[in-house]
C-alpha positions as a Python dict, from the first residue, in 0.01 Angstrom:
ca = {
    (1, 'M'): (0, 0, 0),
    (2, 'L'): (-283, -121, -225),
    (3, 'R'): (-499, -363, -22),
    (4, 'D'): (-842, -325, -188),
    (5, 'F'): (-866, -382, -563),
    (6, 'I'): (-995, -599, -844),
    (7, 'A'): (-744, -797, -1049),
    (8, 'I'): (-876, -841, -1403),
    (9, 'D'): (-765, -1037, -1707),
    (10, 'F'): (-910, -1078, -2055),
    (11, 'E'): (-840, -1326, -2331),
    (12, 'T'): (-928, -1219, -2686),
    (13, 'A'): (-1045, -1416, -2987),
    (14, 'N'): (-855, -1209, -3243),
    (15, 'Q'): (-651, -889, -3272),
    (16, 'E'): (-950, -663, -3207),
    (17, 'P'): (-947, -544, -2844),
    (18, 'S'): (-1325, -578, -2832),
    (19, 'S'): (-1307, -951, -2908),
    (20, 'V'): (-1290, -1060, -2545),
    (21, 'C'): (-1376, -1428, -2521),
    (22, 'S'): (-1315, -1476, -2148),
    (23, 'I'): (-1277, -1269, -1834),
    (24, 'G'): (-1129, -1344, -1494),
    (25, 'I'): (-1183, -1124, -1189),
    (26, 'V'): (-1033, -1150, -841),
    (27, 'M'): (-1162, -915, -573),
    (28, 'V'): (-921, -835, -293),
    (29, 'R'): (-1030, -665, 31),
    (30, 'D'): (-792, -580, 311),
    (31, 'G'): (-523, -788, 138),
    (32, 'Q'): (-737, -1104, 114),
    (33, 'V'): (-911, -1262, -185),
    (34, 'V'): (-1284, -1239, -109),
    (35, 'D'): (-1442, -1320, -445),
    (36, 'T'): (-1355, -1458, -787),
    (37, 'F'): (-1544, -1465, -1115),
    (38, 'Y'): (-1484, -1632, -1451),
    (39, 'S'): (-1691, -1639, -1765),
    (40, 'L'): (-1659, -1723, -2128),
    (41, 'I'): (-1790, -1446, -2352),
    (42, 'Q'): (-1917, -1450, -2707),
    (43, 'P'): (-1660, -1222, -2874),
    (44, 'E'): (-1733, -921, -3091),
    (45, 'P'): (-1632, -952, -3370),
    (46, 'N'): (-1714, -1320, -3343),
    (47, 'Y'): (-1426, -1499, -3513),
    (48, 'Y'): (-1113, -1664, -3381),
    (49, 'N'): (-761, -1598, -3498),
    (50, 'Y'): (-541, -1909, -3508),
    (51, 'W'): (-266, -1749, -3298),
    (52, 'C'): (-496, -1623, -3024),
    (53, 'Q'): (-674, -1955, -3009),
    (54, 'R'): (-340, -2133, -2985),
    (55, 'V'): (-240, -1919, -2684),
    (56, 'H'): (-552, -1969, -2469),
    (57, 'G'): (-717, -2273, -2624),
    (58, 'I'): (-1063, -2117, -2645),
    (59, 'S'): (-1253, -2180, -2967),
    (60, 'Q'): (-1577, -2073, -3131),
    (61, 'D'): (-1734, -2397, -3009),
    (62, 'D'): (-1655, -2295, -2651),
    (63, 'T'): (-1823, -1954, -2677),
    (64, 'E'): (-2109, -2039, -2913),
    (65, 'D'): (-2364, -2033, -2629),
    (66, 'A'): (-2175, -1791, -2404),
    (67, 'P'): (-2332, -1459, -2305),
    (68, 'V'): (-2227, -1137, -2474),
    (69, 'F'): (-2009, -893, -2280),
    (70, 'S'): (-2288, -657, -2174),
    (71, 'K'): (-2470, -943, -1997),
    (72, 'V'): (-2154, -1060, -1823),
    (73, 'W'): (-2069, -705, -1711),
    (74, 'Q'): (-2416, -665, -1563),
    (75, 'Q'): (-2337, -955, -1329),
    (76, 'L'): (-2002, -804, -1240),
    (77, 'E'): (-2126, -453, -1172),
    (78, 'E'): (-2313, -576, -868),
    (79, 'R'): (-1986, -708, -728),
    (80, 'I'): (-1749, -423, -809),
    (81, 'V'): (-1959, -119, -726),
    (82, 'E'): (-1991, -3, -369),
    (83, 'V'): (-2264, 227, -252),
    (84, 'Y'): (-2191, 445, 50),
    (85, 'F'): (-2484, 589, 239),
    (86, 'S'): (-2472, 882, 471),
    (87, 'N'): (-2744, 1040, 676),
    (88, 'Q'): (-2764, 1412, 609),
    (89, 'E'): (-2969, 1679, 783),
    (90, 'N'): (-3341, 1613, 820),
    (91, 'D'): (-3292, 1238, 756),
    (92, 'D'): (-3219, 1305, 390),
    (93, 'I'): (-3021, 1000, 277),
    (94, 'R'): (-2741, 1062, 28),
    (95, 'Y'): (-2535, 799, -146),
    (96, 'Q'): (-2214, 787, -337),
    (97, 'I'): (-2107, 514, -578),
    (98, 'A'): (-1742, 410, -578),
    (99, 'T'): (-1555, 141, -764),
    (100, 'L'): (-1247, -40, -645),
    (101, 'P'): (-945, 19, -867),
    (102, 'F'): (-851, -244, -1123),
    (103, 'V'): (-512, -409, -1137),
    (104, 'A'): (-382, -588, -1447),
    (105, 'H'): (-52, -719, -1577),
    (106, 'N'): (6, -500, -1882),
    (107, 'A'): (-292, -284, -1788),
    (108, 'R'): (-279, -103, -2122),
    (109, 'F'): (-405, -423, -2289),
    (110, 'D'): (-681, -503, -2040),
    (111, 'E'): (-798, -143, -2004),
    (112, 'G'): (-800, -117, -2384),
    (113, 'C'): (-1016, -429, -2408),
    (114, 'L'): (-1255, -297, -2145),
    (115, 'K'): (-1292, 40, -2319),
    (116, 'A'): (-1337, -129, -2658),
    (117, 'V'): (-1618, -361, -2547),
    (118, 'F'): (-1791, -77, -2363),
    (119, 'K'): (-1784, 115, -2691),
    (120, 'V'): (-1908, -181, -2901),
    (121, 'Y'): (-2204, -233, -2668),
    (122, 'Q'): (-2266, 143, -2638),
    (123, 'M'): (-2218, 138, -2263),
    (124, 'D'): (-2101, 444, -2070),
    (125, 'Y'): (-1742, 389, -1956),
    (126, 'P'): (-1706, 503, -1592),
    (127, 'D'): (-1336, 595, -1622),
    (128, 'Y'): (-1211, 311, -1405),
    (129, 'R'): (-871, 349, -1237),
    (130, 'F'): (-608, 94, -1342),
    (131, 'Y'): (-280, -4, -1180),
    (132, 'D'): (-23, -199, -1377),
    (133, 'T'): (176, -484, -1223),
    (134, 'L'): (398, -498, -1533),
    (135, 'T'): (517, -143, -1469),
    (136, 'A'): (555, -218, -1098),
    (137, 'S'): (759, -528, -1182),
    (138, 'R'): (994, -336, -1410),
    (139, 'R'): (1040, -75, -1138),
    (140, 'Q'): (1093, -331, -858),
    (141, 'F'): (1294, -602, -1032),
    (142, 'G'): (1457, -414, -1318),
    (143, 'K'): (1703, -633, -1506),
    (144, 'S'): (1723, -896, -1233),
    (145, 'L'): (1450, -1094, -1416),
    (146, 'P'): (1501, -1241, -1765),
    (147, 'N'): (1167, -1083, -1866),
    (148, 'H'): (859, -936, -1703),
    (149, 'Q'): (600, -1176, -1838),
    (150, 'L'): (320, -1270, -1600),
    (151, 'H'): (450, -1618, -1516),
    (152, 'T'): (805, -1490, -1458),
    (153, 'V'): (695, -1208, -1229),
    (154, 'A'): (451, -1435, -1045),
    (155, 'A'): (736, -1678, -971),
    (156, 'A'): (957, -1391, -851),
    (157, 'C'): (679, -1293, -613),
    (158, 'G'): (648, -1647, -478),
    (159, 'Y'): (333, -1741, -671),
    (160, 'D'): (314, -2061, -877),
    (161, 'L'): (101, -1975, -1181),
    (162, 'Q'): (-76, -2282, -1313),
    (163, 'N'): (-287, -2278, -1631),
    (164, 'H'): (-131, -1962, -1777),
    (165, 'H'): (-359, -1781, -2028),
    (166, 'H'): (-674, -1889, -1848),
    (167, 'A'): (-831, -1554, -1754),
    (168, 'L'): (-906, -1646, -1392),
    (169, 'A'): (-567, -1809, -1332),
    (170, 'D'): (-396, -1501, -1475),
    (171, 'A'): (-611, -1268, -1263),
    (172, 'E'): (-521, -1470, -953),
    (173, 'A'): (-151, -1439, -1037),
    (174, 'C'): (-193, -1067, -1098),
    (175, 'A'): (-361, -1030, -757),
    (176, 'A'): (-70, -1207, -589),
    (177, 'I'): (180, -986, -771),
    (178, 'A'): (-13, -672, -678),
    (179, 'L'): (-19, -771, -311),
    (180, 'Y'): (356, -830, -325),
    (181, 'L'): (457, -522, -525),
    (182, 'L'): (187, -261, -473),
}
């Protein structure tokens, strides 16, 4: 059972996966939400497609003064990376860095966005592990649901998703689904 993870959701400004304009993060430890994070992001490339904007309601005016992805990720790294220390022989201290796994609904999209913005900002991608609640939903519920969209699956798991397509609200719903299904 997955009890420690980070639920993540991105909204994009256009069809380019690197054009993230907002991010929502929910950190779960021992099955409990212990931290949340939300930020608008200045997208790259910095233009908004009508259809994307219509879905999430974020516009260029909203992100005009927002930080770029690399600055936002710097803030997040402190929260998602764990450092384990161990005392070796002769008081030589060793450490190991570990990252909680990510969970997303349609993880292919969110992982693709994450890899794309890492590439745009020439950041080394640490090969994060992703679990997909969409796949888990299809496996668990099969054809008993009319579809496997986030709001439908959230409801089936007993979670009332408000403000759908807000990155933090979607990440919170994803966390609830993950705790129910994974």
